[in-house]
Every structure is written in structure tokens, then in C-alpha cells.
N, C-alpha and C positions, 0 to 999 in steps of 0.2 A: 652567056648571059651576062652583061655588065652590072656594074654596081648600082646604078640608079634603078634599073628593072630589080633587081634583087632586093633592094631596099623598100621600093614601092610594093613589091608583093609582099614583103614581111609586114610592112604597116597595115596593107589591107587585111592582113591575117590576123595579127597582134591586137592591133588597137582598134578594131573592128566593134564598135559599141553600139549599134542602132539596136532599139527595142524593136521586138517582133510584135507590134501591136496588131491588133484585129484589122482585116482588110477595111473595114467600114471607117477607120480613121485615115486611111491611105488612099481614098478613091476621089478622082479628079477629073475633069472636063477639059476639052481642049480650051488653051488659053488662060487656065487659071495661073494666077502669080503665086508660085512657092517661094517663100524666102530661102535664100542661101545664107548661111552663117558662117562667118570666118571665126577660127578658134585660136590657135596659136602658132607660132614658129619656134624652130630651135634646131641646133646643129646636129648632124649626123651621128657623129661618135658619141655624143652625150645625152642619153635618152631622157634622162631627169631635168636636164636644162632646157627649159621652155619658156618662151615669153609671149605676150599678148601680141595679136596679129598686127596691131598698129604700134607696136613698137618702132617698127621699120615704116619707112615714109611711103606707104602704099596709097591708093587712091581710096579715099574715105569720105563717108557721108558728111552732110554739115553737122549732123548730131548724132554721136555714136550712142548706140542704145543696147546695153548689156541684156542678154537673153536671162531670163530668170531659170535658176539651176536648182536642182536637188542637191541634199546633203552629199549623196556619193560623188556627183558630178564635180562639186567644189573640191571634196578630198582627193578626186581623181586629178586635179589641176586643169580642168576645163573652163575657159573663158569665152563662152560664145557671144559674138556681136552681130549686128547688121551690116549688110555690105552693100556696094553700089550695082553689083551684079544682078541682072535680071533673067531669071530662066523660067519662062512661062512653059506650061505642060505642053508637050509636043508642038513646039512652035521652034523651028530652027531660026537661028541668026549666024551671020557670017560677018566677021571683022567688025563687031558692034563696039564702038568706042566707049571705053570705061570713063576715062578722064583723060586730060592732057595737063601735063604739070612742068614745071622748071625745078629740077632737082639740083640745089646748091651744093657747095664743097662738101659740107657736113653731111649732107644726105647721101651723097655719092660716097663718102668714106664709111658710112654706116652700111651701105649695100656692099660695098667691097669687102669690108670685114666679114659680113654674113656669108658671101659666096666663097670666100676663102676657107671658111668653116662648115661648108656644105650644108647651108642652112636650107630646111624644106617648111612649107607651110601646110596647115591642116584646115578642111573645112568640112562643114556639114549641109546635106541636102537631104531632106525628106527622111531625116535620121540616118542617113547613109554617110559615112566619112570618106573624104577623098584628099589625096596628097598630091603634092608637086614640088618641084625643086624651083628656088629662086633665080638662080643663074648657073653658070659654068665657068670653069677655068681652063684655060688653054696654055699648054707649056710650048709656045710656038713663036715666041717673040724674042730675038736675039739683039744684045747690046754689047758695047765695049767690055762691060764686066762679065759678060756670059748670059745666059739664058735666063730671060724674065717671064713671069707668068702674065697673061692677058685675062682681064676680068670681063665677062658680059653678062648683062642684066636681062633676064628673060621679061619681054613686055607684051606677050601675047599667051592666053591660056585657052586651051582646046576643051571643051566639055563633052564628053560622050555619055549619053543617057541611053539605056535600054527601058522599054516599058512593054508592059503585056496588057493589053486592052485599056484601062483607066488607072492603072497602078504601076508604079515606078520600081523596078527591078535591080537596076545596077546604075551606077554611075562613075567615070573615070574623068579625071584631069591630067591634062598633058601640056607641060610648057615646052612650047615649039621652040628648039634651038635656031631654027631659020629666021625667027623674029626675037633679036636682041639688041642691045645696045652696048656700045663700047664705053666703059666707065673707068679706064685707066688713068686719064687725067683728071686732076684737081681743078676743073672748070665747070662752070653750069652747063647743063645738059636739058634740051628739050625733050621730053620722052611722052608718046603717045601710048597709053595702055589700051590694048584691045582683048577681046574674047570672043570666041565662036561657040555655038551650042547644036549638037547634031543629035538628034533623036533617032533610035532605031528600035524596031519591033523585035521581040523576042518570045519564045514559046514557055520559057520558064514560069511557072505559076509564083505568084507572090509569096506564098507559104515556105517556097523552097529557094527563096533569094538568098539565103544564108548558106546554103549547101556547098557552093564552091569554095567557101572558105573552109569548112570543115574537111572538106575532100583535100585541102592543102597540107593538112596535119597527118594524111593517110598515104602520102608519097611513097614510093616504093624505099627511098633511102632511109626515110624516118622509120618506116616498118622494121627494116633490118636492124637499125640501131635497138629499137625498142624490144625485139625478139632476141637480139644478143644480149641485152641488159637482164631479160627476164631469165634467159638460160644461165647466165652467170649467177645471179640470185639463187636459182633453184639449186645449183650445183653446189653453192656454199651452204645453203641449208642442209642439205643432204650430208654432205661430210661433216659439219659440225654436229648434226645429231647423231651419225654414226660414231664420231670420236667420242662424244659425251656419253653415249650408251656403252661403249667398251670402257671408258674409266669408271662409270657407275658400277658396271659388274664387278670390274677388277676390285674396286674398294669394298664391295659387299662380300666377295670373297675373303679379301683380308680380314674384315669384321667378324665373319663367321669364324675364320681358322683361328682368330684371337680369342674369340669367345669360347670355343670348344676345346682349346690347348690349355687353359689355365687350370688351377685348382679350385676347389669347390669353396675354398674361404676367400680367394681372391675377388678383388671387383672386377666384375665381368662387363662392366659397362665398356663399350669400345667407341673410340673417336667422338662423333658427335654427340653420343649419349653423356659424356662427361659434362657437358655444358647446358644440360637442360633447364637447369633452374636460372640460366642468365640469358637465353636467347631471347626471352620474351620481356626482358628488362628494357623499359622505354629509354630512347637514346638522349643523348645529351641535346641540350637546345630543343626541347621537345615542341615548343611553340613554332619554331621556325621549321622544324621538320614537317609538322602537320600543315602548315602554312604553304610549304612547297607541294604537298600532295593535294591541298585544296586547288592551288592554281593550276597545276598540272591536269588534275581532273577536269577542271573548268575549260582549258585550252583543248584537251582531247574531246571534250562535248562539242566546243566550237567547230572542230574540224568534222567531226561526224555530222553534225548539222548541216554544213556546208556542202559536203559530198551528197547528203541525202537530198538537197535542195537542188543541187546540180542534175542528178539522176532522175530528178521528178521534173526536170525541165523547168521549174520555177526560178532557178538562179542559173544563168548561163552567159558566157564570157563576152556577149555581144551587147549586154544591157549596160549603158553607159553609167558608171559609177555604181552598177548595181552591186559589186563585191564590197566595195568601200562601204557602203550602207549597211550590208549584210554584216560586214565584220563589226561595225559599231553596236548595232542593234542586238546581234546574237551574243556579242560578248556582255553586253549589260544584262541581258536576260538569263543568262547561265552563271551569273553571281550567286545564285541561289546553291549551285552545286559546289562552288569553292567554299560557301559558309558551311554547308553541311558537311562535307568531307573533313574538312579543318577541325570542326567542332565535334564530331563523333569518334575521332579516332585517338585512341590511347588517353583518355581524360577522365580524371576525378574531381576536376576543378573548374572553375570558371573559363568559359571558352571563348570569351570575347575579344581577348586581346590576340589569339590566333586567328581569330576569323577576321579581324581588321588587318593582321598582317597579310593574311591570305589574299585580302581584297586588294591590297597594295603591292603585293610582291612582284607581280609582273606590270601592273597598271603603273606604279609610280617611276621605274626607270623607263618604261616606253614613253610615257607622257613627257619624261625629262628630255629624252632624246629627241621627241618631235618638236619640243620647244626650242631645243638649241638648233636643229635644223631648220624650223620655221624663221628664226631669226638669221641665219645664213641666207635663206631663200629671199627674205625681205631685204637684206643687203644687196643682193644681186638683181632684185626686181624680177623674180622669175614668177611663173604660175603656180609654183609649188607652194608659194607663200601662202598661208590660211588666212582669210579675213577674220576679224575679231569676232564678228557675228556667228561664224561657223564655229570656232573654238566655244563661244558661249552655249550655243545649242549643244556641242557634245557634251560640254560638263553638266548641262542642265539635264539632259536624257539620263546621264548616270546618276545625279543626284536624286532625281525623282523616281527612277525605277532600280538602277544597280544596287544602291545602299539599302533600300528596304528589302530587297530579295536577298542580299546578303545577310542582312540580320534576321529573316525568316529562315534561310538554310541555318544559320547558326543555332536558332532556337531549337529547330527540328533535329539536328544533330546533336546538340546536347541532350535532348531529351531520350534519344535512342543510341547514346554513345555505347561503345564497346571499350572494355578494358582487359586488354592482352595480359596484363600482368596478374589479374585474377586466376588465369588458368593454371599457373604454377606458383608454388611457394618460392618465391625469389629469396636468395641469401641475403645477408646484411650488406656483405661487399661482393662485387663481381670476380670472378675466377680470373686470376692471371693469364694473360695471353702468353704462349710460348714462344720462342723466337721464330722468326719465318723467313723463307727466302725471299729475294727482291721481287718475283713474279709473284708471290703470294700476297705483298702489300698493296695498300691503296693505289700508289702510281703504276704499279704493272698492271694491276686488274682494271684499272680506269684505260690504260693503253690497248689492252686486249679487248675490254668491253666495247671501247669505240671503232677500233680499226677494222673488226671485221663486218660489223654491219654497214660502216661507211664503204668498204669496198664493194659491198654487194649492190649499192645505190648509185655509185660515183658517176655512172653513166647517165643515168636518168636526171641526176643531179646537175649534171653539165647541161644537159637539155632545158632544165628549168630555168637554170641562170642564164643560158644563152637566149631563152625567150623572153625573160624579163629584162635583162640588162643588154642584150645583144640582138641580133636580126636572124633568129632562127624561127621556125614556124613553131607554134605553142604546142605543149604536149596536151593530148586530150585528157579531161578528168578521169576517164576510165583507167588510163595507164598511170596516172598520177595516183589512184586509189590502190592499184594492184603494188605499186612500189611501196606506198605507205603500209599497206598489209605485210609485205615482206620484210619491211623495217621493224614492224612491231614483233613478228614472229621471231627475227633473229635476236632482238634485244631481249625478249622474254627468255629464250631458249638458252643464250648466253649467261643471263641473270640467275637462271636456275641452276645450271651447271656450275657457276663460279662460286655460288653461295654454298652448296652441297660441300663442294671442296675446300672452302673456308671453313666450314663447320667441321669437317673431318680432321682438319689441323687444330682443333679445339679453339678456333678464334670466333668469338660470339658477337664482334663488332660488326654485325651484317647490316645494321639498318641504314646508315648513311652511305656505307659502301655500295649497296645496291642501287641506291639513287645516283652516285656519281656514276658507276659504270654505265647505266643506262643513258645518263645524260652526255657522257663523253663523246657521242656519236656528233653533236652540236659543235665541240671543239674542233673535230676534224672538218666539219663543214665550213666553219669560220676560216680555218687556214686554207680550205680550197678556195673561198671567194677571195682571200688574198691572191693566191695564183691566178685565179680568172682575171682579176682586175689587171694584173701586170702583163697578162697576155693579150688583153682587150686593147682598144684605141681610146679609151676613155682617159680625158684629162681635165685638169682644172679643180680648183678649191671646191666649189659647189657640188660637181659630180661625185668628187672623192669622198666629200662628208655624206651626201645622200647615200652613196653605194654602201659604205661601211656601217653608217649609222643604222640604215633600215636592215641591214644583213646582220648586225649585232642584235638587233630586236627578233628578228627570225629565228636566229641561231638559240637566242634565250628562250623563247617560247618551246623549240624544239627540245632543249634541255629541261625543261619543266616536263613536259610530256611524256618523253622517253625515261626520264627518271621516275616517275609515278608509275609508268607500266613496268619497269624494271623491278621496282620495289614490290608492287602487288604480286609480281609473278613469283619473286623470292618468299613472299609471304605465305602464298600458296604452299609452297615445297615445306616451309618450316611448319605450318599448322599440320600438313600431311605425315610428315616423318615423326613429329613429336606427339602425335595423338595416342600411339600405341604407349609411349613412355608415360603419359599422363594416367592411363588405364592401368600401368602397372603400381 
């Protein structure tokens, strides 16, 4: 299978964003004139570098009219516009003339540069996307200096449309290599752009017109990869739990032996019991710590909602811009979670400062990164640049809904706040921590806490990166959900085990360390993104900035989520083992 075929298969699967509307909205009669919208163009190796379709000198209407788009479509970089193509329902056309124009030297140079970078175009017809290449390069021209490439511009597009009764099921666009124009010379060229439309009947019902794309994610090769990843993760979980169980039993035996072997007048507290008055002492930078928990809980709630909507069929990968819209709306509505968690945890004083910090801890860096990337996109003139109106709408939504919900959550959290310090009579000053080995200190535990979960998900992480930034079949939501659950289990298990061993060494500084251990997975993820970038074919300042900018935001969100999960797992352990000490 050649590269163009693989690429077009990927695009059809990855970027398929048509809405599965009710069949009533997609019923036509013979001869109905359905508009075909042109969307964008871009280089093959840089998926984030896309431009408006008419940036290249294609045939264009006298008046280009932009299609009204939703918030998610704009955030997704879609810029649909009208076109000269006429695709009437069930009406075949052969070599219809789109336009005839003379390409000047500058226009020839634009096309030649686009063909050299493997540019493709994207269009939409009846909410179905279609792709095709702009031209081809042939390495078959010899000169005195050696071998030179030849550039050919495709001037004919073949549309193949499948229908069932009075509904459209599939559409494909093929750029015919046999209809091409030589554009190697810097001279004016007369080009006649043509197209053909072929309609064929199929038995596939309208409700199943997306099945062929989901089946592509269930190809045997990808199923083997997912099964191998699942088995690898399961083995790591079993080995880790077995190893931690053995260490738990060993430490318990040592504690019992030490307790039974001492004199009656000796202090019979063992290991972690020495620090029972210090483990519930609120950590340094309490406001920042509570803000981390609030932001992490909000992002975790966001992910849970997204998976729930996906499983209910409300949110699906084929809805153009639906994911971007859902991210904005659900993040705004879950602001109450951030306010409640940050205000209710370890608080005897005003909680407004930590609630505000919680609301801005993820949002401020992310918006700053988006602002910088938007400036870069504006400079290069790509469709990734957000219009000022879209930016205003996003801010307005958060101001009208996000901030009030954050304040409401803060009020509820302050009212129902908990104070862990009240559970134990803390001493005036914390106990001094004894000397620790390197692997018992924060850097060593961060390395262990991040490496093991990362090693369990690295295969699925590669598939995820390859589907977002490369040309692999996207991973199904169910597989992503299983991978996420495995990551949570590993993070929580490691956090419990490492926290217990930390306490047995009489080190009571477990609060921040538990957060850093869980969030360390994100550090390895970002490191892997660097490796993935240099192994890929992505180039240019724009693609590099967008790749690392959005990966930094993603990894930061993962850090906050897993850090929160890791802390609450450790807190559950601490509450459990010190409950009997309190009774004593």
C-alpha cells in the first residue's frame, strides 16, 4: 500500500467529523443541489499546519462566503467556504469544467512549493469529509547537475459517491494522476480544471455509514498491539502488588518483633508510630497544595464526563468540533469542583485565596500557552489562529459561568471543610527527619513513581500520539478508558506503598511527595513526546511550537490529575493506619 493510500485512509478515519444527524435532515430527491464546501489545505508531515483552501490559486467563486461554524469547529481549525463544484444528488457528470485560468509565475511557484511539501486538500459534502492530493513529484528528470524533480499539478478530481435510496452514505475524492499539468518552468500556464461525479448504489443503511471507519480501528494489527499493551500492564500491576505485599509483611514482622522484644519501660512505638503527631500537620504552602488538589479534581471530573458522554454516544469522534466544544463547556461547569475541594481541605481560615488559585492554576498557564501559539499561528496565517470573536466568546462563557460556579463551590467547601490537624494533638515543632538513602528521598521516589506507571502505558501512549500527530488509526474510547484505569491503579498502588515505606523511615513529609510521585508520570510522558517528535517527519517553527506547546498543556493536566489521585490514595492509607493510634 503506497503512502497516498495510507494517508487518505488515515485522514478518513482520524479526521472524520461528520455529525450523525437524523435521517430526516439528510433526505434528498434526484437533482437536489447539495453544496460542497472546501475547508483547508496543509502539508502531509505537519498535521497542525493548515491554511484556508483559497490560499492557493484554485478556481474560486466571484464571492467567497464563509460557512457559519460552531465554537468547536473554529477551535478545531475548520474554515469552510463555498465552491464552484456542482454535485447534484444522483446526477453523474463527466469532465465538467470547473474553470479555465492562466497561472502566473507567482501562482506556479505557490503550487510547486505546495506539491513539494505533499499538500492535501479537505472538503465536506453532506457533512462527510473528503481528501485528495494537490499534485505529485517525480524523480525522473536528468540534467547536467544530476537528477532533478518534476512537479505536476492535478487538474481533475473524480468524486465517487455511494447512496442508499435518497440518502448519501459515502464519498471519495481522487486526484487523477493522468490529468496533470507540468509546472516545472517559471512561465505562464493555461490550465483547465475539471471534475467528474459518479454515483453508485449501496445497501449500507444511513445509520451505519460510520461503521467502516470504526472498523478500521479494529484491524488485527492494532488489536494485537492493544492486547500486548493490556497484558504488559496487567503483568506490571500483579508484580507490583505482589512485591509491595511482601514488603508490607516484612515490615509488619519487624515491627512486631521490635514491639515484643523491648522492656516494659521502653517506648514500644515502632517505625511509623513515632511520627503520629506529625503526619497530619498541614504541609508548607498549604494554599498552593489545596489549589493543586482542586485543579486535579476538576480535570479528573472533566475526563470522567468525557468518557461518560462517549460511552452514551452523545460525544463521538465524528462530530466536527464536538470535542473542543465539550472541553470548553465541561471545564467551565466543573469549576465548582475545584472551588469545593480547594476550600474544604485542611482549612481553618478564609478559603477565597486558595479557590482563586485553584481556578487559575491550570487555566492561566494553558491560556498563556494558547495565546502564544495563537500569535505564532497568526504570523504564519494558518487556520489554527483563533478569531478575536471566538476568544471573546470563550472568555465570556468562563466569566458568566465558570467564576460564579467556582465561588459557589468555595462557599460550600468552606462550610463543610475538614481539619485533619484536629484529629491529633500536633507538637509545637515537627520531629526531625532521620538521614535517608537516595532512593528514599524525593528525587528517587519521583523517578520510581513515574517510571513504573509510564512503562505500563507506553505502548498505548505511542498509539495515542501517533493518532494525534501522525498517521495511525485512532484508538477507540474503550481502549483509552482501560488504559486510563490501569494508570490510576498503578499510580494509587505505588503511592500507598511508597508512602508506607516513607513513614516507616520516620519521614512525615508525605504530603507534597505523594503529589510529586503521582504527577511524575507526566514528566516521562513529555520526555517521550520529545522522542516522538524527533522520530517523526514534522518540521518547521509552527509545527514544533504547536506540538510542544499543546503537549506541555496535556502533560501538565496529567500531572495535576495523577498527583491528586496519588495524594488521596496516600491519605486513605494514613487515615487507616493511624486510626488505631488515635484510639490508643
